[in-house]
C-alpha positions as CSV (number, residue, x, y, z in Angstrom):
1,M,30.8,32.0,30.9
2,Q,30.1,33.4,34.4
3,I,27.7,36.2,34.7
4,G,30.0,38.5,36.4
5,M,32.5,38.3,33.5
6,F,29.6,38.7,31.1
7,M,28.5,41.8,32.7
8,K,32.0,43.1,32.6
9,L,32.2,42.7,28.8
10,V,28.9,44.2,28.4
11,L,30.1,47.3,30.3
12,V,33.5,47.4,28.5
13,A,31.3,47.4,25.3
14,F,29.4,50.4,26.5
15,I,32.5,52.2,27.4
16,I,34.1,51.6,24.0
17,L,31.1,52.8,22.2
18,L,30.8,55.9,24.3
19,P,33.2,58.0,22.2
20,A,32.2,56.6,19.0
21,Y,29.4,59.2,18.5
22,G,29.7,62.9,18.2
23,N,26.0,63.6,18.5
24,S,25.1,64.9,22.0
25,D,21.7,63.1,22.2
26,S,23.4,59.9,21.3
27,D,25.9,60.5,24.1
28,A,23.3,61.1,26.5
29,Y,21.5,57.8,25.6
30,K,24.8,55.9,25.9
31,H,25.4,57.4,29.4
32,Y,21.9,56.4,30.2
33,H,22.2,52.8,29.3
34,L,25.5,52.5,30.8
35,G,23.8,53.7,34.1
36,L,21.2,51.1,33.6
37,A,23.9,48.4,33.2
38,L,25.7,49.6,36.3
39,S,22.6,49.8,38.4
40,A,21.9,46.1,37.5
41,Q,25.5,45.4,38.7
42,G,24.7,47.1,41.8
43,N,27.4,49.9,41.1
44,Y,25.0,52.7,42.0
45,D,27.7,55.3,42.6
46,E,28.8,54.9,39.0
47,A,25.3,54.6,37.7
48,I,24.3,57.9,39.3
49,L,27.4,59.5,37.8
50,N,26.3,58.3,34.3
51,H,22.8,59.2,34.7
52,S,23.9,62.7,35.8
53,K,26.1,63.0,32.8
54,A,23.0,62.0,30.5
55,I,21.1,64.8,32.1
56,E,23.9,67.3,31.9
57,I,23.9,66.7,28.2
58,N,20.2,66.5,27.8
59,P,18.4,68.1,30.9
60,Q,14.9,67.2,29.5
61,F,15.9,63.4,29.6
62,V,12.9,62.2,31.8
63,D,14.0,58.6,31.8
64,A,17.5,59.6,33.0
65,W,15.9,61.5,36.0
66,I,13.8,58.5,36.9
67,E,16.6,55.9,36.7
68,K,19.0,58.2,38.7
69,G,16.2,58.6,41.4
70,I,15.9,54.9,41.5
71,A,19.8,54.5,42.0
72,L,19.7,56.9,44.6
73,L,16.8,55.2,46.5
74,A,18.9,52.1,46.2
75,Q,21.3,54.0,48.5
76,D,18.7,55.0,50.9
77,N,18.9,58.7,49.6
78,Y,15.3,59.3,49.8
79,S,15.5,63.1,49.5
80,G,17.7,62.9,46.3
81,A,15.4,60.4,44.9
82,L,12.4,62.4,45.4
83,R,14.1,65.5,43.9
84,C,14.8,63.4,40.8
85,Y,11.1,62.0,40.5
86,D,10.0,65.7,40.9
87,E,12.2,66.8,38.0
88,A,10.8,64.2,35.9
89,I,7.3,65.2,36.8
90,K,7.9,68.8,35.9
91,L,9.2,67.6,32.4
92,D,6.2,65.3,31.8
93,P,3.4,65.8,34.1
94,N,1.4,63.1,32.3
95,D,3.7,60.3,32.7
96,S,2.5,58.1,35.4
97,I,5.8,56.1,36.3
98,P,7.5,58.9,38.3
99,W,4.4,59.5,40.3
100,L,4.3,55.6,40.9
101,I,7.9,55.5,42.1
102,K,7.5,58.7,44.0
103,G,4.4,57.1,45.9
104,E,6.4,53.8,46.7
105,T,9.5,55.9,48.0
106,L,7.2,57.9,50.2
107,I,5.6,54.7,51.5
108,T,9.2,53.5,52.4
109,Q,9.6,56.7,54.3
110,G,6.3,56.2,56.3
111,K,4.7,59.2,54.5
112,Y,1.5,57.6,53.8
113,A,-0.9,60.6,53.1
114,A,1.7,62.0,50.7
115,A,1.9,58.6,49.1
116,I,-1.9,58.5,48.5
117,E,-1.8,61.7,46.9
118,A,0.7,60.6,44.4
119,Y,-1.1,57.4,43.8
120,D,-4.3,59.5,43.1
121,V,-2.5,61.1,40.3
122,V,-1.3,57.9,38.8
123,N,-4.8,56.5,38.9
124,R,-6.0,59.6,37.2
125,L,-3.4,59.4,34.5
126,D,-3.5,55.6,34.0
127,P,-6.2,53.8,35.8
128,T,-5.2,50.3,34.5
129,L,-1.9,50.2,36.7
130,S,-3.0,47.6,39.3
131,R,0.2,48.0,41.1
132,A,-0.8,51.6,41.9
133,W,-4.1,50.6,43.3
134,F,-2.6,48.0,45.4
135,D,0.1,50.3,46.8
136,K,-2.5,52.9,47.4
137,G,-4.3,50.2,49.5
138,L,-1.2,49.5,51.5
139,A,-0.9,53.2,52.4
140,L,-4.5,53.4,53.4
141,D,-4.1,50.4,55.5
142,E,-1.3,52.2,57.5
143,L,-3.6,55.0,58.2
144,G,-6.3,52.7,59.5
145,K,-8.6,53.5,56.5
146,Y,-9.5,49.9,55.9
147,N,-12.8,50.4,54.0
148,D,-10.9,52.8,51.6
149,A,-8.0,50.2,51.4
150,M,-10.4,47.4,50.4
151,D,-11.7,49.6,47.7
152,A,-8.3,50.2,46.4
153,Y,-7.4,46.5,46.5
154,Y,-10.7,45.7,44.8
155,E,-9.8,48.1,41.8
156,A,-6.4,46.1,41.6
157,I,-8.1,42.7,41.7
158,K,-10.5,43.9,39.1
159,L,-7.7,44.8,36.8
160,D,-5.8,41.6,37.6
161,P,-8.1,38.8,39.1
162,K,-4.9,36.7,40.0
163,Y,-3.4,39.6,41.9
164,G,-2.8,37.2,45.0
165,K,-1.3,39.9,47.3
166,A,-4.2,42.5,46.6
167,N,-6.6,39.5,47.4
168,Y,-4.9,38.8,50.6
169,A,-4.2,42.2,51.6
170,G,-8.0,42.8,51.1
171,F,-9.0,40.2,53.6
172,L,-6.5,41.4,56.1
173,A,-8.0,44.9,55.9
174,Y,-11.4,43.2,56.5
175,K,-9.9,41.4,59.5
176,A,-8.6,44.5,61.0
177,L,-11.8,46.3,60.6
178,K,-13.7,43.6,62.1
179,E,-11.5,43.5,65.2
180,R,-11.9,47.4,65.4
181,N,-15.7,47.5,64.8
182,G,-16.9,44.1,65.7
183,S,-19.1,44.0,62.4
184,D,-19.3,41.8,59.3
185,A,-20.9,44.7,57.3
186,A,-17.9,45.6,55.7
187,F,-17.0,42.1,54.5
188,A,-20.4,41.7,53.1
189,E,-19.7,44.8,50.9
190,Y,-16.4,43.4,49.9
191,D,-17.7,40.0,49.4
192,T,-20.2,41.4,46.8
193,K,-17.6,43.1,44.8
194,I,-15.1,40.1,44.8
195,A,-17.9,37.8,43.9
196,L,-17.7,39.3,40.4
197,L,-14.3,38.3,39.8
198,A,-12.7,35.0,38.8
199,S,-10.8,34.6,42.2
200,A,-14.0,34.4,44.0
201,N,-14.0,30.5,44.1
202,W,-11.4,30.6,47.1
203,L,-13.5,33.2,49.2
204,P,-14.9,30.7,51.6
205,R,-11.4,29.3,52.7
206,I,-10.3,33.0,53.3
207,K,-13.5,33.8,55.3
208,E,-12.8,30.9,57.5
209,T,-9.4,32.3,58.5
210,V,-10.8,35.7,59.5
């Protein structure tokens, strides 16, 4: 069976089940899951409509706000996406996920300082998210704050020693710093940190390229 046909059957199953329950909370979840399926199919207009219905039924449905924002982001509706993330944050300020996605949306817009503020919240709420540390490093890189960027990449690598993107981005930040300052001091500090990690065995090869 082709994937397209399979997805149609899945969506039909969701639609058939929608009126089967009278409980409003169940209805909200059905619209939410239908929205997820529609987003997976690339049908963002209908996905947004279903997430909106879920929110109309249950305005405190945090995940529906988040997924609506993601669908809006897929349509390059940045302001709409950010409004959805902010609503999710209002409902649950201690949920790190809307803060994380908000940061990534702000980076996409080139709003690096605001993105860093969002990642600072993520890192406070859940310091184990290596992705947030990596993303923060990218934003710091764009602002030319290479030392701080290397620190952020280091935190990501410390959590996930096989995080290749963070390793490579850290050395690119060092290279940019060296080109600007003509000094190896920053690398010496970074080298000391990375040497503690399992990935340190390929440091010499990287050093030769910068």
